[in-house]
C-alpha positions as semicolon CSV with decimal commas, in nm:
position;residue;x (nm);y (nm);z (nm)
1;M;-6,299;10,615;11,511
2;S;-6,226;10,317;11,304
3;R;-6,244;10,354;10,931
4;P;-6,537;10,176;10,764
5;N;-6,449;9,875;10,548
6;Y;-6,573;9,951;10,197
7;A;-6,433;9,634;10,045
8;D;-6,679;9,460;9,811
9;P;-6,839;9,177;10,018
10;R;-6,967;8,988;9,707
11;P;-6,653;8,772;9,645
12;A;-6,662;8,642;10,003
13;R;-7,034;8,575;9,980
14;R;-6,985;8,394;9,651
15;A;-6,713;8,179;9,803
16;V;-6,940;8,085;10,093
17;A;-7,228;8,013;9,858
18;A;-7,001;7,801;9,638
19;R;-6,887;7,596;9,938
20;E;-7,246;7,547;10,052
21;L;-7,349;7,441;9,701
22;L;-7,065;7,188;9,679
23;L;-7,159;7,044;10,019
24;L;-7,524;7,019;9,911
25;L;-7,433;6,845;9,585
26;A;-7,204;6,605;9,769
27;A;-7,482;6,522;10,017
28;L;-7,733;6,467;9,736
29;A;-7,487;6,248;9,551
30;H;-7,430;6,043;9,865
31;L;-7,802;6,004;9,923
32;G;-7,852;5,911;9,560
33;C;-7,585;5,644;9,580
34;A;-7,713;5,513;9,912
35;S;-8,073;5,490;9,796
36;T;-7,997;5,324;9,463
37;P;-7,967;4,946;9,512
38;T;-7,706;4,755;9,321
39;P;-7,889;4,548;9,056
40;D;-7,882;4,175;9,126
41;V;-7,789;4,017;8,794
42;H;-7,903;3,656;8,770
43;S;-7,743;3,424;8,519
44;L;-7,998;3,164;8,413
45;P;-7,876;2,801;8,410
46;F;-7,924;2,739;8,041
47;R;-7,705;2,681;7,738
48;V;-7,888;2,879;7,467
49;A;-7,868;2,813;7,094
50;L;-7,935;3,135;6,903
51;A;-8,068;3,098;6,548
52;P;-7,971;3,369;6,295
53;T;-8,195;3,673;6,320
54;D;-8,459;3,699;6,047
55;V;-8,457;4,060;5,920
56;A;-8,742;4,192;5,705
57;P;-8,766;4,556;5,583
58;F;-9,119;4,677;5,517
59;D;-9,256;4,941;5,280
60;L;-9,342;5,284;5,414
61;P;-9,673;5,466;5,357
62;E;-9,659;5,681;5,044
63;E;-9,663;6,010;5,236
64;D;-9,364;5,900;5,446
65;A;-9,172;5,752;5,154
66;S;-9,196;6,079;4,963
67;S;-9,035;6,283;5,245
68;K;-8,662;6,334;5,281
69;R;-8,532;6,031;5,468
70;L;-8,198;5,866;5,542
71;A;-8,163;5,510;5,415
72;F;-8,003;5,250;5,641
73;T;-7,976;4,871;5,651
74;L;-7,987;4,618;5,934
75;E;-7,770;4,313;5,871
76;P;-7,879;3,974;6,014
77;K;-7,522;3,884;6,113
78;G;-7,465;4,208;6,303
79;L;-7,798;4,181;6,484
80;T;-7,736;3,819;6,581
81;E;-7,390;3,903;6,717
82;Q;-7,520;4,197;6,922
83;I;-7,811;3,993;7,063
84;A;-7,570;3,711;7,155
85;E;-7,341;3,960;7,331
86;Q;-7,630;4,100;7,536
87;L;-7,753;3,750;7,625
88;R;-7,408;3,659;7,759
89;L;-7,378;3,988;7,945
90;R;-7,719;3,986;8,113
91;H;-7,882;3,644;8,107
92;F;-7,691;3,326;8,020
93;D;-7,342;3,187;8,077
94;E;-7,336;2,996;7,749
95;V;-7,476;3,121;7,417
96;V;-7,407;2,934;7,093
97;E;-7,468;3,116;6,764
98;L;-7,609;2,870;6,512
99;T;-7,488;2,913;6,155
100;G;-7,566;2,777;5,812
101;E;-7,897;2,728;5,637
102;T;-8,151;2,481;5,766
103;D;-8,524;2,437;5,802
104;D;-8,482;2,266;6,140
105;W;-8,318;2,488;6,400
106;L;-8,441;2,254;6,675
107;S;-8,217;1,972;6,553
108;A;-7,927;2,217;6,521
109;A;-7,981;2,321;6,886
110;Q;-7,996;1,957;6,998
111;N;-7,665;1,889;6,823
112;E;-7,512;2,173;7,030
113;R;-7,639;2,018;7,357
114;A;-7,843;2,333;7,418
115;D;-8,118;2,362;7,679
116;L;-8,307;2,641;7,502
117;L;-8,346;2,754;7,142
118;M;-8,401;3,124;7,075
119;T;-8,534;3,257;6,744
120;S;-8,572;3,625;6,657
121;R;-8,727;3,840;6,385
122;V;-8,686;4,213;6,319
123;D;-8,926;4,408;6,094
124;Y;-8,812;4,764;6,025
125;S;-8,847;5,066;5,799
126;P;-8,527;5,087;5,591
127;S;-8,513;5,466;5,617
128;A;-8,541;5,728;5,889
129;R;-8,662;6,088;5,907
130;P;-8,382;6,320;6,033
131;R;-8,455;6,619;6,252
132;I;-8,277;6,843;6,500
133;N;-8,357;6,778;6,865
134;D;-8,344;6,978;7,189
135;R;-7,972;6,912;7,226
136;F;-7,912;7,119;6,912
137;F;-8,016;7,437;7,093
138;L;-7,819;7,341;7,404
139;N;-7,522;7,286;7,175
140;L;-7,531;7,637;7,025
141;P;-7,337;7,800;7,313
142;L;-7,054;7,551;7,252
143;F;-7,059;7,646;6,883
144;F;-7,030;8,018;6,961
145;L;-6,743;7,948;7,200
146;G;-6,566;7,770;6,916
147;G;-6,367;7,451;6,919
148;P;-6,464;7,088;6,862
149;A;-6,667;7,044;7,181
150;C;-6,994;7,073;6,988
151;W;-6,899;6,776;6,769
152;F;-6,964;6,529;7,052
153;V;-7,329;6,620;7,120
154;N;-7,605;6,395;6,981
155;D;-7,789;6,690;6,828
156;R;-7,976;6,508;6,550
157;S;-8,251;6,247;6,590
158;Y;-8,359;5,988;6,333
159;E;-8,713;5,852;6,350
160;Y;-8,790;5,504;6,215
161;E;-8,994;5,193;6,297
162;A;-8,846;4,864;6,418
163;H;-9,034;4,572;6,573
164;V;-8,864;4,274;6,738
165;R;-9,016;3,937;6,823
166;V;-8,826;3,663;7,006
167;E;-8,936;3,311;7,097
168;F;-8,773;3,071;7,343
169;H;-8,827;2,696;7,298
170;D;-8,721;2,417;7,530
171;V;-8,498;2,190;7,323
172;Q;-8,598;1,873;7,509
173;L;-8,972;1,940;7,543
174;S;-9,014;2,042;7,178
175;S;-9,048;1,755;6,932
176;T;-9,109;1,907;6,589
177;W;-8,997;2,212;6,393
178;P;-9,151;2,451;6,317
179;A;-9,285;2,433;6,670
180;A;-9,657;2,414;6,730
181;P;-9,821;2,747;6,822
182;G;-9,831;2,795;7,199
183;S;-9,547;2,551;7,268
184;E;-9,288;2,824;7,325
185;L;-9,176;2,900;7,680
186;A;-9,181;3,275;7,626
187;T;-9,250;3,527;7,351
188;V;-9,077;3,862;7,395
189;Q;-9,170;4,164;7,184
190;D;-9,033;4,516;7,168
191;H;-9,014;4,814;6,935
192;D;-8,786;5,112;6,881
193;R;-8,849;5,443;6,706
194;V;-8,563;5,688;6,745
195;A;-8,183;5,702;6,753
196;T;-7,948;6,001;6,788
197;L;-7,615;6,078;6,621
198;D;-7,345;6,337;6,684
199;F;-7,139;6,523;6,424
200;L;-6,854;6,270;6,444
201;D;-7,100;5,994;6,355
202;R;-7,218;6,183;6,046
203;A;-6,909;6,357;5,906
204;R;-6,641;6,208;5,681
205;G;-6,348;6,392;5,527
206;P;-6,210;6,739;5,611
207;V;-6,476;6,957;5,441
208;P;-6,758;6,919;5,701
209;Y;-6,514;6,996;5,982
210;F;-6,395;7,319;5,815
211;V;-6,756;7,424;5,749
212;S;-6,848;7,353;6,115
213;V;-6,637;7,655;6,213
214;V;-6,902;7,889;6,064
215;V;-7,214;7,665;6,061
216;P;-7,354;7,478;6,365
217;A;-7,263;7,109;6,346
218;G;-7,626;7,004;6,390
219;L;-7,708;7,146;6,046
220;L;-7,431;6,957;5,868
221;A;-7,400;6,604;5,721
222;K;-7,751;6,517;5,835
223;S;-7,812;6,267;5,551
224;S;-7,460;6,166;5,452
225;D;-7,349;5,813;5,369
226;A;-7,156;5,813;5,697
227;A;-7,476;5,902;5,883
228;G;-7,652;5,603;5,724
229;E;-7,370;5,367;5,826
230;S;-7,361;5,505;6,180
231;L;-7,739;5,485;6,210
232;S;-7,731;5,117;6,109
233;E;-7,475;5,047;6,384
234;R;-7,663;5,252;6,644
235;V;-8,001;5,091;6,575
236;T;-7,846;4,742;6,584
237;V;-7,699;4,804;6,930
238;Q;-8,014;4,975;7,061
239;L;-8,242;4,692;6,952
240;A;-8,019;4,431;7,119
241;E;-7,996;4,630;7,443
242;R;-8,369;4,700;7,460
243;L;-8,445;4,336;7,387
244;A;-8,213;4,224;7,667
245;L;-8,402;4,443;7,915
246;Q;-8,734;4,291;7,805
247;I;-8,605;3,934;7,836
248;E;-8,522;3,997;8,202
249;K;-8,895;4,016;8,275
250;W;-8,936;3,656;8,150
251;H;-8,675;3,484;8,367
252;S;-8,932;3,305;8,583
253;Q;-9,120;3,181;8,275
254;L;-8,803;3,029;8,133
255;L;-8,711;2,861;8,461
256;S;-9,055;2,711;8,521
257;A;-9,118;2,614;8,155
258;A;-9,438;2,823;8,164
259;G;-9,644;2,534;8,302
260;H;-9,528;2,283;8,037
261;F;-9,328;2,077;8,290
262;P;-9,425;1,954;8,641
263;Y;-9,096;2,039;8,817
264;D;-8,953;2,381;8,908
265;V;-8,585;2,415;8,998
266;V;-8,565;2,652;9,295
267;G;-8,188;2,665;9,337
268;W;-7,864;2,475;9,395
269;T;-7,505;2,491;9,512
270;V;-7,203;2,303;9,379
271;V;-6,915;2,281;9,626
272;E;-6,566;2,138;9,588
273;T;-6,496;1,860;9,839
274;D;-6,228;1,594;9,884
275;E;-6,467;1,335;9,735
276;G;-6,550;1,545;9,428
277;L;-6,811;1,805;9,342
278;R;-7,103;1,803;9,582
279;F;-7,434;1,907;9,428
280;E;-7,727;2,002;9,650
281;G;-8,045;2,152;9,512
282;T;-8,411;2,220;9,568
283;V;-8,686;2,119;9,324
284;D;-9,059;2,186;9,356
285;V;-9,289;1,908;9,233
286;L;-9,602;2,083;9,105
287;L;-9,883;1,873;9,250
288;D;-10,150;2,078;9,069
289;L;-10,009;1,954;8,736
290;G;-10,065;1,591;8,835
291;A;-9,714;1,502;8,952
292;Q;-9,680;1,317;9,283
293;V;-9,306;1,272;9,337
294;L;-8,985;1,382;9,171
295;G;-8,895;1,157;8,879
296;P;-8,549;1,044;8,767
297;C;-8,287;1,313;8,820
298;K;-7,930;1,286;8,685
299;I;-7,617;1,485;8,619
300;V;-7,492;1,424;8,266
301;S;-7,207;1,535;8,043
302;G;-7,298;1,492;7,678
303;D;-7,420;1,134;7,638
304;D;-7,247;1,022;7,960
305;E;-7,436;0,988;8,288
306;L;-7,211;1,105;8,572
307;C;-7,441;1,018;8,864
308;E;-7,797;0,994;8,985
309;V;-7,927;1,277;9,201
310;Q;-8,116;1,142;9,501
311;P;-8,399;1,307;9,699
312;V;-8,302;1,347;10,065
313;G;-8,591;1,552;10,202
314;E;-8,952;1,645;10,120
315;S;-9,207;1,894;10,249
316;R;-9,557;1,978;10,125
317;G;-9,656;2,341;10,096
318;T;-9,765;2,619;9,862
319;V;-9,577;2,857;9,635
320;Q;-9,774;3,152;9,495
321;G;-10,097;2,964;9,558
322;R;-9,980;2,638;9,394
323;N;-9,956;2,309;9,585
324;V;-9,601;2,175;9,571
325;L;-9,385;1,902;9,714
326;R;-9,056;2,075;9,790
327;T;-8,777;1,821;9,745
328;T;-8,414;1,850;9,848
329;V;-8,176;1,655;9,623
330;R;-7,808;1,573;9,660
331;A;-7,525;1,403;9,472
332;T;-7,146;1,386;9,450
333;F;-6,974;1,352;9,113
334;Q;-6,643;1,384;8,933
335;A;-6,634;1,628;8,641
336;P;-6,464;1,491;8,329
337;E;-6,127;1,649;8,257
338;G;-6,148;1,960;8,042
339;V;-6,525;1,997;8,084
340;S;-6,641;2,345;8,186
341;S;-7,009;2,260;8,236
342;V;-7,243;1,967;8,296
343;Q;-7,622;1,934;8,284
344;L;-7,887;1,856;8,541
345;A;-8,148;1,640;8,366
346;L;-8,500;1,598;8,509
347;E;-8,754;1,350;8,371
348;D;-9,126;1,333;8,446
349;A;-9,357;1,033;8,459
350;E;-9,435;1,063;8,087
351;G;-9,068;1,047;7,992
352;R;-9,044;1,416;7,903
353;R;-8,714;1,579;7,991
354;R;-8,569;1,919;8,081
355;T;-8,203;2,006;8,118
356;F;-8,026;2,285;8,304
357;T;-7,660;2,376;8,253
358;I;-7,430;2,389;8,557
359;D;-7,128;2,610;8,492
360;L;-6,809;2,465;8,644
361;S;-6,570;2,729;8,513
362;D;-6,538;2,904;8,851
363;T;-6,693;3,222;8,715
364;N;-6,964;3,220;8,983
365;A;-6,730;3,123;9,267
366;R;-6,815;3,257;9,610
367;T;-6,769;3,162;9,973
368;I;-7,079;3,026;10,143
369;A;-7,159;2,908;10,494
370;L;-7,230;2,536;10,497
371;T;-7,277;2,497;10,872
372;A;-7,235;2,720;11,171
373;G;-6,876;2,836;11,182
374;S;-6,790;2,651;10,860
375;E;-6,729;2,805;10,520
376;S;-6,651;2,654;10,182
377;K;-6,596;2,764;9,826
378;A;-6,898;2,710;9,599
379;I;-6,804;2,711;9,231
380;N;-7,167;2,753;9,125
381;V;-7,464;2,897;9,309
382;L;-7,808;2,923;9,152
383;K;-8,082;3,123;9,315
384;T;-8,394;3,190;9,113
385;P;-8,471;3,559;9,055
386;V;-8,827;3,516;9,182
387;A;-8,892;3,567;9,554
388;D;-8,930;3,230;9,727
389;T;-9,277;3,226;9,885
390;F;-9,280;2,860;9,997
391;R;-9,515;2,800;10,291
392;P;-9,488;2,451;10,446
393;R;-9,802;2,263;10,549
394;G;-9,802;2,057;10,866
395;A;-9,489;1,902;11,012
396;R;-9,186;1,927;10,788
397;A;-9,097;1,577;10,667
398;V;-8,727;1,528;10,608
399;A;-8,600;1,182;10,524
400;E;-8,221;1,199;10,525
401;R;-8,043;0,923;10,346
402;A;-7,708;0,888;10,176
403;P;-7,715;0,989;9,809
């Protein structure tokens, strides 16, 4: 008779369970990655002039002011720099930070050859109420284990009030400054109420670190000078990042000039050829706004006109319920030496103008199919972030002619 095996089966079972758990986590991770689309970041074709941020602290209610709070300060220069960084990262290829003191930021933007002017204002409470958060209790096991691991957990929250308002103005369509109410292309607003700090953000000098051996880090240096400095930096970054996310919702408004201009740029490509740079684009003439045909269209560099852009095809249809005349335009031009961008300038029947910046720095380079079996390098490709819902009416009329 064989001897029974009294070996403990639990280690083997645990090993099997561990392997099954790892396989399950790997499968979930794969599904998560597969189901999460890569965000399509669109860089809008504008050179943006950013005016210095107007920062205004406001007084707190008496009951809040009397409580224990941590004072902090938001600096206009730091906010402007962070907003500019987020604009370059998420929205625009070219952002110019305007400096100096002036009552006419529109003229300053025109001097910078900007397409859009952006102004911003931040109203905030200059102090915050500190409190421990749920991470403090999750951090306690790390404290009992000892070591500096608990220093890296954002276990304290700071509650405050901050309100941001941003306005975008078209530099060419605007004529006076301050701009008339309702003339802005977009008004973006956001608010923020809480930021978190870890022990490293709050502690300075050796004493807090020695004390953190016997006292949980979340109870230390909660209202130190270092905490105030770190909170100022954290709130500055948070406001800029949150604002950048809100601006993304207004891309279509900025491209279409919010109904202030009768032409919508749908997209374009700029391709290197033996003859020069070949520009081909699509512009919708908004018939419902009274326009009949596309007006003068040029590619310019500063005050110099490089070429006229000619219409080569037209088709009537609708886009999101609006009657449009979709127009294909084309031109070939030589970029001046040392120039990294040029502008597409459109002019309506009333002489009003809009400009769009075409980046020629090769940062948007990609290979595109020009014809069947033919590929070429496009140094700039613009595709609007709004789904193209153009529906042609009747026979498509295309009148091809040399640009």
